[in-house]
N, C-alpha and C positions, 0 to 999 in steps of 0.2 A: 484486701490483704495481697501482698505481692511476693514474688519469688525471693527477693532479698531478705524478707522476714526469715525464710528458712535458711538461707545462706548465712545470715548473721545469728541464727539461733544457737549454733555451737559456741560462739564467743560469749553469748549471754550466759550460757551454762558455765563457761570458764569463770566469768565474774561472780556468778552465784556461789560456786564451790570455793572460790578464793575467799569470799566473805565468810563462808562456813568455817574455814580453817583459821581465819583471824579470830573469829569468836571462840573457837576451840582452844586456841593457844592462850589467848589473853584472859578470857573470862570463864569458859567451860561452864556456863550457867544455864544452858538449855533454853535460851530465849528463841522465840520463833523468828525465822528469817524469811525474806521475800525477794523475788527478782522482778516484781512488777514494775518498780521504778526504772530498773535497767532495761526492761523490754520495751516500755512505752515509747521512750524517745527514739529508740532504734527503729521501731516499726514505722513511725511517721517519716523518718529520714529515708527509709528504703522504699516506700510505697510507689514512688514516681517512676522507677526504672523499668517496671514490667512492660510498659507501653512501647519502649524503644528496643526491647530485646525480641528478636524474631524467633519463632519456634525452631528454625533450622540451626540456630547457634546455641541452643540450650545445652546440648551435651558437651559441645566444645568449650563453652564458657564455664560450665560447672567443673569440667576436668581441669582446665587451666587455673581455676581459682580454688582448687581443693585445699591448697596450703593455707588459705584463710579460714577454713573450717576443719581443723584437724580432728575435731571430736564428733563430726557427723560422718556416717557411713555412705550416705548418698541422698540425692534430692530427686523427686519425681513429681510429675504433673498429670492429673487425671481430669478428663473433660466430662461434663454432664451430657448424656445422650438419652433422649426419650425413646421409647420402644418404636414409635412411628418413624424415627430417624435412623434406626439401627441398620437397616438394609443398605441405605445410601452411604452411611458412615463406614460400614465394613467394605463396601465397594470402593469407596474413595481411598481407604488406607491399605487395602490389599490383604487384610487379615480379619479373622473373626474375633469377636469378643470372647475371652476365655473365662473359665470359672475359677475363682479364688480357692474354693475348697479343694479342687484337684491339685493345685500347686502346693497347698499346705500338706496334703497327704503324700506328696512326692517331693521331699526336700532335695535340693540340688546342692552338690558339693563341688562340682567342677563345671567349667563353662562348656566343655565338649560333651558333657552328659545331658545338657539341657536341649530338649526338643519342644519348641513352642507348638508345633502342629499336633503334638501328642496330647495336649491338654484338651479337656472337654469344653465345648461351647457353654457360655453362660446361659442359665435357664431363662425362660421368658419372664420378664417382670416389667413394671411400669417404667423404670428408668435404669440406666447403667452409669458406671463411672470407670470406663476403661482408661488405663494409663497410656498416654500417647507419646510421651518422651520422658526420659530419665537419664540420670548420670550413668556412665558406663559401668560403674561398680554394681549397680542394681538394674542393669538393662534387661534382666530376665523377667521383670514384672510388666514390661510393655505388652499391651493387649489384654492384661488381666483386669477383670471387673472388680473394683474395690467394694462394690455393694453386694457381691456374692459371698463374701466372707463375713461371719457373724460379728467378730470383734471389729473389723474394719468398717462394716456397715454402720454399727452404732457410733463409731468414732466420726464418720463422715456426716451422719445425720445431725449429731450434736453440734458439730463445727458450723454447719451452714445455718442452723436455727439460732445459735447463740452469737455468731459473728466473732467468735474468739477462737484462739488455738486450743485444741483438746488433745489429750494424750490417750493412747491405748494402754491396756494392762500389759505388764511385761510378758513377752513371748519369745520363743526360740526364733532367732533370725534365720532366714533361708541362707543357704550356702555355708554359714559359719556355725549354726546351731548354738550361738551365744545369746544370752538374754539381751533384749533391747526393747525400745518403745518407738512409736511413730507419733510425731506431733503433726496434726493436720490443721490447715487453715482453709477456709472457703474463699473463693475468688468470685467477686460479684461483677456484673456487667456495668453497673453504675454505682456512683457514690450513694450510700444509704445514710439516713440520719441515725443518730445514736439511739433514738427511741423506736426504731423500726420493729415491727412485729415479726415473729418467726415466719409467718406465712409470706410476708413481704420479702424476707431474706431468702426463703426457698425459691420464690418466683424469680428473684434477681440473680440466683446462683448460676455461674458460668462454668466453674470447674473447681478442682481442689488441689492444693499444694501440700506435699508431705515431705518431712525430713526424717530420716532413719537415724536413730541414736543407739549406738552400742554402749550400754551402761557399763559393762565391765571394762571395756577399753577406755571409756571416758574417765572412770575413777582411777584406773591404774595409771594412766598418763598424768593425771593431775597429781597423784601422790608422788610420782617420780619427780615432778617439777617442784613440789612444795616441801615435802617432809620425808620422803623415802618410805617405801612399804615396810621397812624393818622397824620404824618408830611408831607410826600411827596405824591403827586398825580401824577400818570403816565397814559398816554394814548399812545397806540402803534397802528399805522396804516400801512396798505399795500397801498403805493402810486404809484404802477405801473401804474395805470390809475389815473392820477392826478385829473381828473374831477369827478371821483367816487371813492374816497379812501375807503378802507375796514377796518373797525374797528377790530383790533385783541385783544385789551385789553382796557377797559374803566373803569375808577374810577367812582363810582356812587355818590360820594360826590361832591357837588358844592363848588366852591371857586372863590374868586375874585383876587387871587394872580397873580403875573406876570408869564406869561407862557414862557418857553424856548423850542425852537424846535431844535432837533438834527437829522441828517441823520444817518441811520444805514446801515451797509454792512454785510450781512450774508454770503457772499461768492458766491452769485448767481448774475452774472452780469445782468441778465434779470430783476430781481425783485428789487423794491425800497421800502424801509421802513423808517418810520419816528417816532421819539419818542417826545412827548410833555409832559414836566414836569412843575409842579408849586407847590408852598408851599400852604398848606391849611391855615396856619396862617402866622404870621410875620416870616421873615427870622430868623433862629436859631442864637444863640450867637456864636461867633467865637470859643469858647472852645468846642462846640458840633462838629464843623467841624473838629477840631483837633482830637477829639476822634474817629469820624467816619473814617477819613483818616488813623488813626493808626490801627483801626480794619480791614480796607481794606488791609493795608500793611501786617498785620499778616495773613490774608486769602491768599494773594498772595504768601507769603512765604510758607505757608502750601501746597498750590497747587504746588508750585515749588518743594517742598520736595517730594510730591506724584509723580510728573513726574520724578524726579531724581531716586526714588526707582523703578518706573516702567521701566525706561530705563535700570537700572542695572539688573533688573529681566529678561528683554527681552534678554539682552546680555548673561546672564548666561544660559537661556534656549537654545539660539542659540549655545553656546559653548558645552553644554551637548548633544544637538542633533547632532552636527558635530562629537563629540567624539563617540557617539553611532553608527552613520553611518560608521565611520572609523573602529570601532571594528567589526561591522557586515560584512563589506567588507573583513576584515582580516580573519574572521571565514569562510566565504564562499570560499575565496581563499585557505585557509588551507584545507578545505574539498575536494575541487577539486584536490589540490596537493596530498592529501593523497590517493584519489582514483586512480589517475594517477600513483603514486608511487607504490601502491599495484599491479596494473595491470602490470606495467613494471617489477617490481621485481619478481612477481610470474612467469611471462613468462620466465625471465632470469634464475630463479632457476629451473623451471620445465624442461626447454630445456636440460640442462646438466644432470639433474636427469633422464630424460627419456632415455638418452644415457646410463647412468650407469645401469638402470634397464633392458634396452634392452640387453646390453652386458652380464649382469648377467644371464638373461633368456637364452641367447645363450650358455653361459658357462655351464648351468645346463644340456644341451643336449649333452655335451661331456662326455668322460669317466673320471669320478672322483671317488676317493676313498671316504670312509664314512666321514673322517675328512674334506676333501675338500668340499663335498656336504653340510656338516654342516656349514662351513664358508660361502659358497655362499648363502645358505638359510637365514643365519642370516643377511648378507649384504642386501639381497633382501627385507627382512622384514623391516629392518631399513629404506631403501629407500622408501618403500610404506608408512611407518608411517610418514615420512617427507612430502610426497606428500599429505597425508591425512590432516596433520596439516596445510599445505598451503591452502588447500581447505576450511578448517574450518575458518581460519582467513579471507579469502576472503569473505566467506558467511557472517561473522559478519560485515565486512566493508560494504558490499552491503545492509545489513539490516539497519545499522545505517544511511546510506545515502538515504534510501528509494528507492533503485534501484532494489531490488529483486522482480522479477515477476514470476508468475506461468504459466506453459504451460497448454494447454487444448487439450489432445490427448487421443485416446482410449488405454486402457491398461487392462490386465487381473489381477484382484486383487489376485487371488489364486496363479498365477504364480509369481507375485511380492513377495508374502510372502515366496514362496519356494526359491526364490533367496536369501532372507535374511537368511533362514535356511542354505543354502549351504555355505554362508559366514562364519557362526559360527559353522558349523558341526564339524570341526576338534578340536576346542577348547573345545566344549562340550563333545566330546568323550574322550579327554585327561583327563578332570576333572571327568568324569563319571556322569555328570549332565544331567538330562533329559531335552531335548529341544523339544518343540512341538508347533504346530499351529492348531487352530480349527477355521473354518469360517462357520458361519451359512448358512444353505441352502437358507435362504431368501435374502442373499446378492447376487446381480446379478454378473454374471461372468465378464462382461465387463462394465467398467465405463469410464467417460470422466473426466480427471483431469491431474495432474502432477505426473506421477508415480515415477520420480526420487526423488522429494521432499518428497512424501509419503514414499518411501523406506528409505530415509535419516532419517526421524523421527523415524521409527521403528528400523532402524539399530542403531541409537544413544541409544535408550532405551534398546534394547537387548544387545548391547555392554557393557553398564554399568552393566546390570544384570550378564553377563558372568564374568566381572571383580570381582564382589563382592559376587559371589555365589560359594561355594566350595562343597556343597552337596545339594541334593534335586532336584529341577526342575526350569525351566523357561518356562512359558506357555503364549503364545500369542493367544488372542481370538478376533474375529471380528464379531460384530453383528450390526443390525440396532438399532438405539437409542430406538425407541418405543418397539422393541422386548425385550431389556434389562429391560425396565421399567415394561413390562408385566410379565417378569420372575423374578422379584425382590424377590418374596417369595421363589421361587425355589433356588435362590442363597443363601438366608438366611438359608434354610434347609441344603444345601450342606456344608455351613460353620460350622454349628453346628455339623454335622456328620464327619467333617474333611475329606470330600471326595475330595481330591486334587489329582493332577497328580502323585505326589510321596508319598503321605500319610503324609507328614510333614505339620504342621500348617502354615497358611499364614495369612497375614493381610486382614481384611475384605475389599474386593474390592469395596463394595458399598460406603465406605467412600471416595474413591478417586474421585468419581463424585458428591457426595453430596454438595461439595463446589462450584459447577458450578453455575454461575449466573442464568442459566435457571431454576434451581430448586427453588420453593418457600418454605416457612416455613413448609407447611404441607407435604412436601416430594413429591408432585406431580411435573409434569414437564411442561415447556412451550417450549420444544425443537421444532423446525420446523420439523414436521414429514416427512418421506420419501414419495415421490409421483412419478407420472410418469416422472416428469422432474428432480427432485432432489432426491439424496440418502444421508441420514445423517447416517454416520457410527460412531460406538463407538469401539475403539481399546483399549484393556487392555494388559499390559505386567506385568505378575505376577512372582515373584521370591521368593526363600527361602534363600536369602543371609543374610549379616550381618545387614542390615537395616541402616537407617539414624538416627544419634543422634538427639534428640529432639531440642537441641540448634542450630543445623545447618539446620533444615528444612525450616526456614524462608528465607534463602539465597540460596536455592538450584537452583533457576533459574537465579541467578545473574551471568553475564559473568565473566569468569576467576576466579570464586570463587569455592573452593573445601571444602569438609567437614572438612578437617584438613591437616596440612602440611605432616603428615605421609602418607596420602592417595596418594599424588603425588609421594612420594618416593617409595611406594610399588606397586601401580597400574599404575602410569603414567597418562597421559592425560593433557589437557589444561584447562578444566573446562568450556568450552563454548558450549559443545554439547547440554546440556539441554536448555540453553538460545536460541540457534539457533532453536531447536525443538519447543520451545514455540512461537517464531516469525513465524515459518512456519505454525503452527497450527492456529494462528490468521489470517494469510493470507488465509487459507482454511476455514475461518469463523467458527472456532471451538474453543474449550477450552481444557485446559490440567490441570490435577490435580494429586495428589498422596496421598497415605497413606503408612506409614512406621512404623514398630515396631522394635526397636533394638533387634538383635539376633533372630528375627522371619522372617523378609523379607519386601519387598516393592512391591507395585502395582502402576504403572503409567497408567492413563487412559486419552485418548484424543478423541475428536470428530472432524470430518471433513466432509464437505459437497461437494459431487461430483455431476456431471450431469449424468443422466441416458442416455443410448444410445437410441436415437430416430431412427425411421426407415429411416428418410431422412438425418441423420447426419453421413457422412462417413460410409455408409452401407457396402461398400466393405472392409474397414479396420476392422470393427467390425466382419464381417463374417469370415475374415481371422483368427482373433484371436480365434473365437469360433471353427473353424475347427481344429486349432492346438490343442485346449484343448480336442476335442472329438475324434481325430484321434487314440489315443492310446486306449481309452476305448472300441473301436470296437473289439479289440483283445480279450477282456475278457467278452464280452457281454454274459449274460446267465450263467456265472459261479457262483458257490456258495462257500462260505468260512466260517470256524468256527474260532472264536477268543477266545482264552483261556486267561483270564485276570481277576483277582479278583477286580481290581480297576475300578470303573465306568467311571471316567473321562478319564483315560488312554485308556480304551476300546473304548470310544466314539471317541477319536482321530484316532485310527486305523480304526474304522468304517467309519469315514469321508473320509479317503484317499482311502479305498477300494470302497466306493460309487462313488468317482470321477472316478475310473477306470471301473465302471459299474458292480461291483461284489456285489451280494447279500450276506449279512453277518448275522451270529448269534453269540451271546456272551454267554459263560459259565464261571464260576468262577474258576474251577480246572479241572484236567485231568479226574477224575472219572465222573464228570458231562458231560465232553466231550464225553466219551465213551457211556454214557447213551443216550445222544442226537443222536449220530451216529447210535445206535442200533434202536431207535424208528423213526428216520427220514426216510421217503420213498424216498427222493430225493438223488441225487449224490452230495457229497461234494468234490469239486476239490482240495481244499487246506485247511490246518490247520495252523493258525498263533498263536504260543505260546509265551507268554511274558517270557523273560529271567528269571525274578524273579520266575515264576512258575516252569520253567524247572530246575533251580538250586536247588530250595527248595524241590521239590518233585522228587529228582534224583532217589530215589528208585522206584518210580512209573513210571518213564520215560520208562524203558525197557519193563515192562508189557504193557504199553500203546501202544508202537510201535508194539509189537507182536500181540496185539488184533485188530489192525487196519486191518491187512490182513484177519483176521477171519471174520470181519464184511462184507468186500467186497473184495474178493480175486481178482476179475477181474480188477477193477479200484481202485487202492490205492491212496488216497489223498496225495498230496505233503506236506511235513512238513517244516515249516519255523520258525526260532527262531528270535524274535525281540530283538536284543541286543542293549544295551545302551552304553557300554564301549568298548574300544579297546581291553582290557584284558579279555573279556568275555570268559567263558568256552565254550559256544555256542554248537556246534554240536559234542558232545562227545559220542553219542549213535548210535549204528548200530546193528540191530538184525535180524537174519533169512534172511539175504540178503536184508533187507529193506534199501533203500538209506539213507545216512547220511543227517540229516536235513540241509537245507540251512539257512545261517545266513544273516539276513537283518539288517544293522546297522542303528540306529537312529541318528539324527532326520529323520523322514519319510518325503519324498517329492514325489510328484506324478511321476516325471520323473524317479527318482532313484528306486522307488518301482515298476514301470512298467517294467523297464529294468531287475530287479531281477526276477520278476515273468515270464517275457518272456523267460529268459534263462532257468528257472526251468521247466516251463510248455511246452516249445517248441512251442510257438506261436509267431506270429508277427515278427517284425524286431529284431531278437535276438541280444541283446548286444548293439544296437544303441539306445542311450538315447536322450532325447530332453530337451528343456527349459534350455539351458546353459551347460549341461553336455555332450558335443559333443567331440568325439574323434578326434585325429589328422588325422585319416584315412578319416573321412568325409570331412574335409577341403582339404585333398590331392585329393579326388575325384572331388571336385569342382574346384580346382585351377590347376590341372595337365594340363600342356600345354597351359595355358592361358598367353597371352602376356599383361603385365601390365606396365604402365609408372608411375614412382614415381618422384614427383617434390618436392624438399626441398632444401633450401639454406644451411642447416647445414650438413656437410659431415658425422658426426657421426650418425645423424638421418637417413641419406640416407643408410648407411651401415646396421644399425639395421633393418630398414624397408625392405630393399632388402633381407637380410638374413632370416627374418621372412617369407617372401613370397616364397623365393626359397626353404625354408624348406618343403613347401607343394607342390613343383613341378612347381611353376609358372616361366615363362620366363620374367625376370625383366629388364627394361631399366630405367636408372636414369638420371635426369637432375636437375640443381641447380637454375633455374630461371623460372618465369612465362612466359617471352618472348620466351624462348626456347621451352616451352611446346606448345605454339601456332604453332610452326613449326612442332613438332612431331605429333600433332593432326589435322593437315590440311588434310581433306579428299582428296583422299583416304589414309587410313592407316590400319595397321593390329592390332591395340591395342584393347584389350577386355575391359579394364578399366583403370582408372587413379586415383592415390592417390595423392591429391594436398595439400601441406602445405598452411596455410592461411597467416601467417606473413612472408613476404619475401621482400627484398629491390627491388626498381625499379618498380616492378609490383607484387602486392600481389595476393593471391589465388582467392579472390573474383573477382577482375578485370580480371584476366586471364580466369576464368570460364565464365564470361559474354561475353568476346570476342569469346571464343570457341563456345558458344551457338549461338551467332550472326552469326558466320561463318557457322555453321551447318545449321542454319535456312535459310540462303541465298542460300546455295547449294541445300537444299531440295526443296525450292520454285522453283528454276530453273529447277530441274529434274521433278517436278510435272507439270509445265506448258510447258514442252518440250523444254526448252531453252538449256538444257544440256542432254546428253544421259547417262543413268545409266551404260553403258559399261565402260565409262571412270572413273567411280567411284566404280569399283568392283561389278557391278550389284546390288548395294545397293540403294534402292529407298528412304530410310530415314535414315539419319546419326544422331546418338546420342550416344556418348560413355558415359558410367556411370562414373561419377566423384564423388569420395568420399573425403570429407575434412578430414585432419589429422593435429592436432595442439596440442600444450601444453597449449594454452591460454584458460583458462576456463571461462574468462569473455566475450571475444568478439566472440569466436567460438560457437555460438548457432545454434540450428536447424533452427530457423526462418531466421537468416541471411544467412545460407547456402542455404536454399530453395529459398530465394529471388533472389539470383544471379544465380540459375540454378543447384546447386549441388544436388546429389541424396541421399546423406547420410553423416554420420559423424562417424569417428573412432578416438579414443584417442591414443596418443603415450605414451609408447610402445604398440604394438598390443597385445590384449588379444584374445585367440583363440575363446572364446564364442562370443565376440562382432564382431570379424572379420567374423565369420561364419554367424551371423545374417544379416550382411550387404551384403556380397557377394552372399548369397543364394537368395537374391531378384533379382539378375541379371543372375547368372549362374545356370545351372542345370547339374546334373551328366550325363555324356555321356553314352550311352547304353553299349559301349564296356568296360567301367570302372566299371560297376556295377556287379562285379564278387565276 
């Protein structure tokens, strides 16, 4: 039974009463009339629309369609709620179920007199039928329990047991105090057969629909339309109890006319109704009967037309709905197919590309002439560009499908920025462009977040700056958000004085974040400030490139859109890097903006929220990262340095890196001021860092400066360093009186590179061994020399590449092509020190193979622990766990989370990169004492 049964019920009554009066006028013979045939077809037509009408539109729909039901006072829906569900139901709806008896005892006449909270809660019972939505005219019954009223309870129970509409006895309607009835239909969860038992109907009941009919208004309106109240008098009675009939409508005018009695059938087999009609005066002339019947016929035709239009409209809605669902399913299937296609194709493309890149890398280690090396380098760069393009397209696809998720791991912010500088150091040196990073001291060393995605954003921004900058500088700064706001005036002064990294004018970086939603009109900020739990970073990438044309700035973050067609031809790229960066920033709960001036440069700024490292969150990992950062600074603890640089910003960058190494620094603007400082300073200056610009400009002063250094302190002469920006720098061209030639330190500065250079020059620490990604092949050779390693991969080319890469560093390599064979090799006892496992393999993939290996090791360890097996039979090893590192080209499925879940210890990409390989194997292997020579 559906909502439209109730909506159409009023019209069914119109048809019924029309036929009553036709019978009255023409025959007046008291024959029994029925509306069953009229109701049956309408019910079947209306049933299908309940599913497409949402609850939120019920009141609006019934209000707007009330003109189609002029004889109904209102429509309401009550839901079936069991007592066990009552508490959750009331919490969900925000009101308690009220008692019907209370509402009946307190009739309401005006809307402003009604107070729902004043009603008593419904008493405890097995189930309830609270009204959850109703037409505005009867909105006062919402929250009232229909089962708590005696008459309504009987009506509801009979309706759901019989599956038919049932009527209440006539009663005084609330608000109007006029006589009326309620017809109730049960709404079932599923379609029931016609022979369903009452118990089955009760179990399938979902709720109840009720329509309120004002009998007096109904008859009065109908009489006005048909024959006028002054001609025909009508009395309607409820004769269910024949000895005590209930008057439903009584004409107050007396008459002695002949009375005609007709039985009425409202569709409720339990209720009996009777209509008694008579003429107030003499019977009308025959021509009046003809006119009346003609009017009734016209009304019937109009009603038929309305039903016909309704049926057509319902059919059209159903067709549109079916078409919409079909299109929705097609779109969902297409989205799934696209994701699967990208995952499969990316893996199939990356697998042979990894073989190509691996072989090219091996070829670079052979004896090649200059031309051959150039060819191989070009091919290798092209292959890496293709892999990078594939990664960007996959990122865009994952962003569109909403499947891109961020990690939450500890990482060193400063080391991450140094990695970005290492990536672009070669290009910046070739162009002679100053590339630098400055991170505020207030930014913690270790944060919790996704370092890979954070690095990807900065890499995209710096990469674009490198493309479009031919002179000047690219400057990356990292501050806390509130720190930037507080130093806003200082930034303004620096902009006015043109105090920039290279001295060239730049776009006002403040404008790049003024457009953020978090700033109000007064320029203040509503950014969430950093706290003990969260750190809100603001990162700016400033360049002095060509800038972005004004007409192209509005589409700068649109995927696959570039500034102009010439840009793609000159600089290359796909145009999706910035759109991906914007999506990643939004995932980090931040914002991104930019300011750009043509022929001046651009500044991109974004914010990102990270979690601060708490004492109880992965303390071991955090301490490990901190120890790595502090290990090098111990070599330079207590040393002092003098920086000679006329540019404030550039000198600040040098100070930042020296401070990271634990060196106390002072800054002077030229060589003369440097000599003055050294003469007056009582301490020992261990090193002097001179900016290349100063050294080349004051070339005439360089020789006297070097000579005077020994005069100032002949016993301990400070080391001289030239900070050079270009590969073609003149650098160390001065040597006087046996004073050593100055050392050249190439920019961009990075902590690991700077530490290695200073260690070599100062003769302290681990001379020449660098950290944070700049690890020599000698370090890997010391780690892997003599290690027995199993490589598992179903691709023969990848097996050869991986084996050659590990053999290059002295490892003893064994290869196998399936996960099942790996189980045999790694069955304890065995001699393998580690296993490199491919993930996607036929028959048994890397995840399943790793799970079985871990289960096998766990069983043997348990048996040894409980004495069931002797350790002598297993090589005197009491606990077996071979390190297993995942290696795959599939960047979608091979995630750290999945690898850790199945028991893997790490992850390396194919082909092997020395830096990543060292970082992984160094967690398991240590340099043997006899190798550390």
